N, C-alpha and C positions, 0 to 999 in steps of 0.2 A: 647689644653690648656698648662699652663704653668706645668712646674714639681711638682713646690712645691703646687699645687692641689690636684695632683693623691698622693703625699707622706704625706701630714699633714690635708688634709680635710677628718672627716670623713664619709661622703657619699661613695669616692671613697674607703674609707677602707674598709666598711661596703660590697660593692660591692667586693672588693677583697678576701674577708673571704667568700661568697656567691657563687661566681666564683669555688673557691677551696673545697668547698663541695659539690656543683653540680657535678664538677667533679668526683669526686672520688666516690661519691653517684652511678652514672653511670658506673664508674667503677665495683663498688661492685656486682650492677644487672646482669651485663651482667657474672662477674665471679660466682656469687651463685645461678643462673639461675637452673631451676632443668630439663629443656628440652632443646628442640632446640628454643622453642618461650619463651618469659619474660610471668610469670603468675603471678597473685594479690599475690602471698604468695614470690615471689622472691623479690617485691616494699616493703615489709612490712619488709623482713627480711632483707635488706638492710638497712633502716630504721632504726630497730631497732640497729643494728651493730652499726651503726652511733652513736645512742645514750650514748653509752659506751666510743666511740672514743672522745667524747667533753671534759668531766672530765681530761681527760690524755692530750688530748693537749692545753686547755686554762687553766689549772692549772699552765700548766710549761710556756705559753706563757707571762702571765698576774701575776705570783706569781714568779716562780721558775727562771727564767732568770733574770727579775728585779734585785732579791734578789744576783744572782751570777755576775749581771753588777756590783753593788755595792760594795760586799764584794771582790770578784774575787779569792775564794776560792772551786778550785773544786772538790775536797772532798766531803766538804759537800755540793754543789750541787747534786753530784751522789748517795750520800747519802738520799737525802732527793728525788731525782728523782726515785729511785729501788722501793720502798714502793708505791709510785705513781701506777706506771707502775704495781705493783703486785696487789694493790689494783682496777684497772680499770681490769686486768685481771680475779679475782674473780667476781668481776661484771659482766661483760659477760659472764663468764661463767655459774653463778645464773641463770643470765637470762633466758638464754636459755635451758637451764637443769630443773629450777625449775620455776620460775614465768611467762613465759609464757602463760603456760596453763592456769593459772588462768587469764589472763590479753586477753588470743587469744581462749578460748575453740575449736574454729571452726579450728584452723589450727594446726600441730604439728609442734613445733619446735626442731632442736637438733642443738648444737655446733660441728662448722665444723675441728674446732682447738683443739690442745689440750693444757694444760696449758702451757708447752714450746713455743712454737708456737703463741698461744695468744700474750704471752711476749714481744715475740722479732719481735710482728705486732706493739703491742703498744712501742713498743721501737722506731722504723720506721717511726709510726707515728709523734710522738714527735720528733723527729730528724730531720725530713723533715720540721715539721712546723717549728721548731728551724731555720733551714739555710736557710728557707725561710725572718723569720722575722731579721734575721743579713743580709741578703741581704739587704732588703729593709731599715736596720741601717746604710749599709753601705751607700746606696746612700743620705741617710738624711743627713749623716754626710758629705759627699761630697757635695751634696747642700749645707749646710751651711757653708762649707769651702770656695766656691765658691761665698756667698755671700759676705761673710766677705773679700775674697780677693778684690769683685768687690767694696765692699764700702771703703776698703782702697784706691782702684785706684781712684777711686771719690774723696777719701778727700783730696789726693796726687795731683789729678788734679786742684782742686779747690785751693788750696795752689798754684801749679803752674799760674795759672789766675790770683790771689792778686800779685804773686812775680813779672810776667810779668807791674803789675803796677807801685813797690817799687823797681823795678832793677832801684833805684838815680833818682827820681824827677829829682832831681837839677842837674843831668850830664844832661838833655837834653837839662834845661835851660840854663845852664852856656855854652853849647856849642852854643846855637843858637846865644848867647850873643855874643860868640867869634868870631860869622860866621857875624855877625853882621859889630862889628869892625873891622873884615877882608876885608866887603866889605867897609866900610868906608878907610879905608886904601889900595883899590885895590889889597890885596894880592894875589898875582900867584897861591894861595894855595887854594884860597877860592870853585872851582869848583870840585876840587879832594874831599874836605873835604864834600862838602852838597852833594856828591855821598854815600862818607862812613857814611854819617849821612842814607840818605835814605834807603843804605843796613840795615844798622843796625833795623831802625825801620820795617822797612818789614818786616825784621826775627820773630823780637817779636811781633807783631799783626799776622801774618800769618803762619808762618813755625811751631811753638813752639804748634799747636793745633795738631801735629803728636806726635805719639808716639814714632818711631827715626828720626832721620833726618842724611843726608850724615854728614860722618864725615869732609867731605870736605868743605861742606857749616858752617858747625859750626868753622871750623879752620879760615876760609878767614871772617867771619862774628869780630872772636877774634880778627883778626888784623887790621879791622879796628876800632875796639873798642879799642884797642891799641894805635893806630893811634890818633882818638879823645882825650884817655885822654892825650898823650903828646902836643897836643895843649892846653890845658888846661892847664899843670901844666909846660908845659915850661921846660927850661933846668933842674930843679929841680930832674925831671924824665928820669926815663933812664931802658929802659927795652930790658932785651937778652931775642931773641926767639932763637929758634934750636926745627928743628922737622927730623926725621929721619925714614923712610918707605916708604911705597904706602898708601895712604888714600883716595884714587878714591874710592874703592870696598867697604868700610867701612862704619860702620852707631852706630849711640848711640844714648842715649835720649839727648832732646831739653836742651839746657842751662845748661848744667853743666860744661862745660869747662867755659864759659862767666859766669856763677855764681862762680867759682873758682876766677876769674879775678877782677870781681866787688867788690867780697869780698876784696881781695887784697888791690884794690884801696880804699876802702871806709873805712878800719880798719887797713890798716896801715900808717905807720908815716916815717918822714926822721930820717934816721940815726943821726950819731952824728957830721958826716961830710957834714950835710944840704942836702944832697941828698938822693933820694929814690930809691931804686934798687930793681927789680924786676926780677925775673930771667922765664922764661918757657922752659918746657922740654916737646918734644912729642914725642913717639916712637911706634911704628904701624908694628905689624905683622901679619903674616895670622892670627894667632889666640888670639892676646892681642893687647891690648894697655894700654900703660905707660905715667902717665901723670904727670909732676912734679912743683909745683910751690912756688917756695920762694922767698919772699916782706920784707923788712926791718920794723922793729916795732918800733926803735926809743929807746929813753929812757924811762926810769919808766915813766918819769913825761908828755908826750905826748903819750904814747902810751895807746889806748883803752883796758879796761881790761876783756871785751866782743869779744875782736877777735875773727872773725872766729869763732862766734858762734851764728849767725844769723838765721833770717827764710829759710833763701837762701838756707845756706847750710843742716839745716835739713831735708829740703825738698829733696835735692840731695840724701841723706842719705838713706831716706826712697825711694822713688824714684829707689834708685839703689837695695836697699833690696827685692824690687817685681822684677825685672825687670831681676836683676842678682843673683839672692840667690843662695848663698855658690859660688859664678863664680866670685866675687870683691872683692879686699881689698882696704880700705879707712883709710890713717892716719892722723891727723892733729896733726902736732910737733910743741912744742913753743921752742926755746930757748932764748938764753940769749939776740940776738941781730935780731931776724929773728924768722919767723913763714914757716913752711913746709908743704904745702898739696901735699901727694904722693896718686896716684890711679892706680890701675891695673885692667883692664878689662879681663873678659877671655870670648871671644866670640864662 
């Protein structure tokens, strides 16, 4: 069965309590037996002793601990717990010393313990039951965190799926139109361009289903993406790419670098000289990855105000937060003439 069934359903909760009391009842019978064999009076004595234990345990579990959890006042909690233990001790002592003779005239009962011993006994029981409750609460909190994390992961994955469909559909149509024009002109670059587009589409359709992909593959697809953008934009686009380090053994979430690049092409603009400049830098070390992308934003008249604030970038931020908590830094900086994206991943 699922963990949640045992944590939240009332039937398992009842069975857990029943098992706890059955186990302690068996222990009490063995402790209180008057001879080598268990007699009827031993069963009755253990049952009656449990009757006085119930208020100490359940008032603590159902009243005092919830009150403490809401107020977080230790002193007040123990100030209320101590009178409860004393009251239950008095009830136990009175029951076996005074009242049992009227309820069970055929049996003779005496209290095995002194007042001090009984108080410690009830305190131990209250403490044990509280520890069991806190242990269960810890598992419940852990399970809720797991559910929230799974829900967030599913939501981000759905966004990623939608993002794959949004990676500028016009880019593919325009690229296909460009390929058609190249075919008409019998451009010698046509075979390589078709192959690059094939790599890109295969990556978007299949590789992005994985939580992590080889950095080498993401980087290769990024090169294909840049090459296709250059064909579309012609001489107006200049991209400088620099890579340092060994990328063969490293991994990262799919479409992280490509999303940054797509965002730059989608929201970037030509500078005052009519050229769009994009600088890409990747540095790989055994335990870290550094990525930096800088693109011109043009004049205030033709630069988009929401640059670098699209769905893709927000999706990347959430995925990085889930997969690299406290182990990544992502900065998006706007300058007078360009935007800079800087990412540092600690592996």
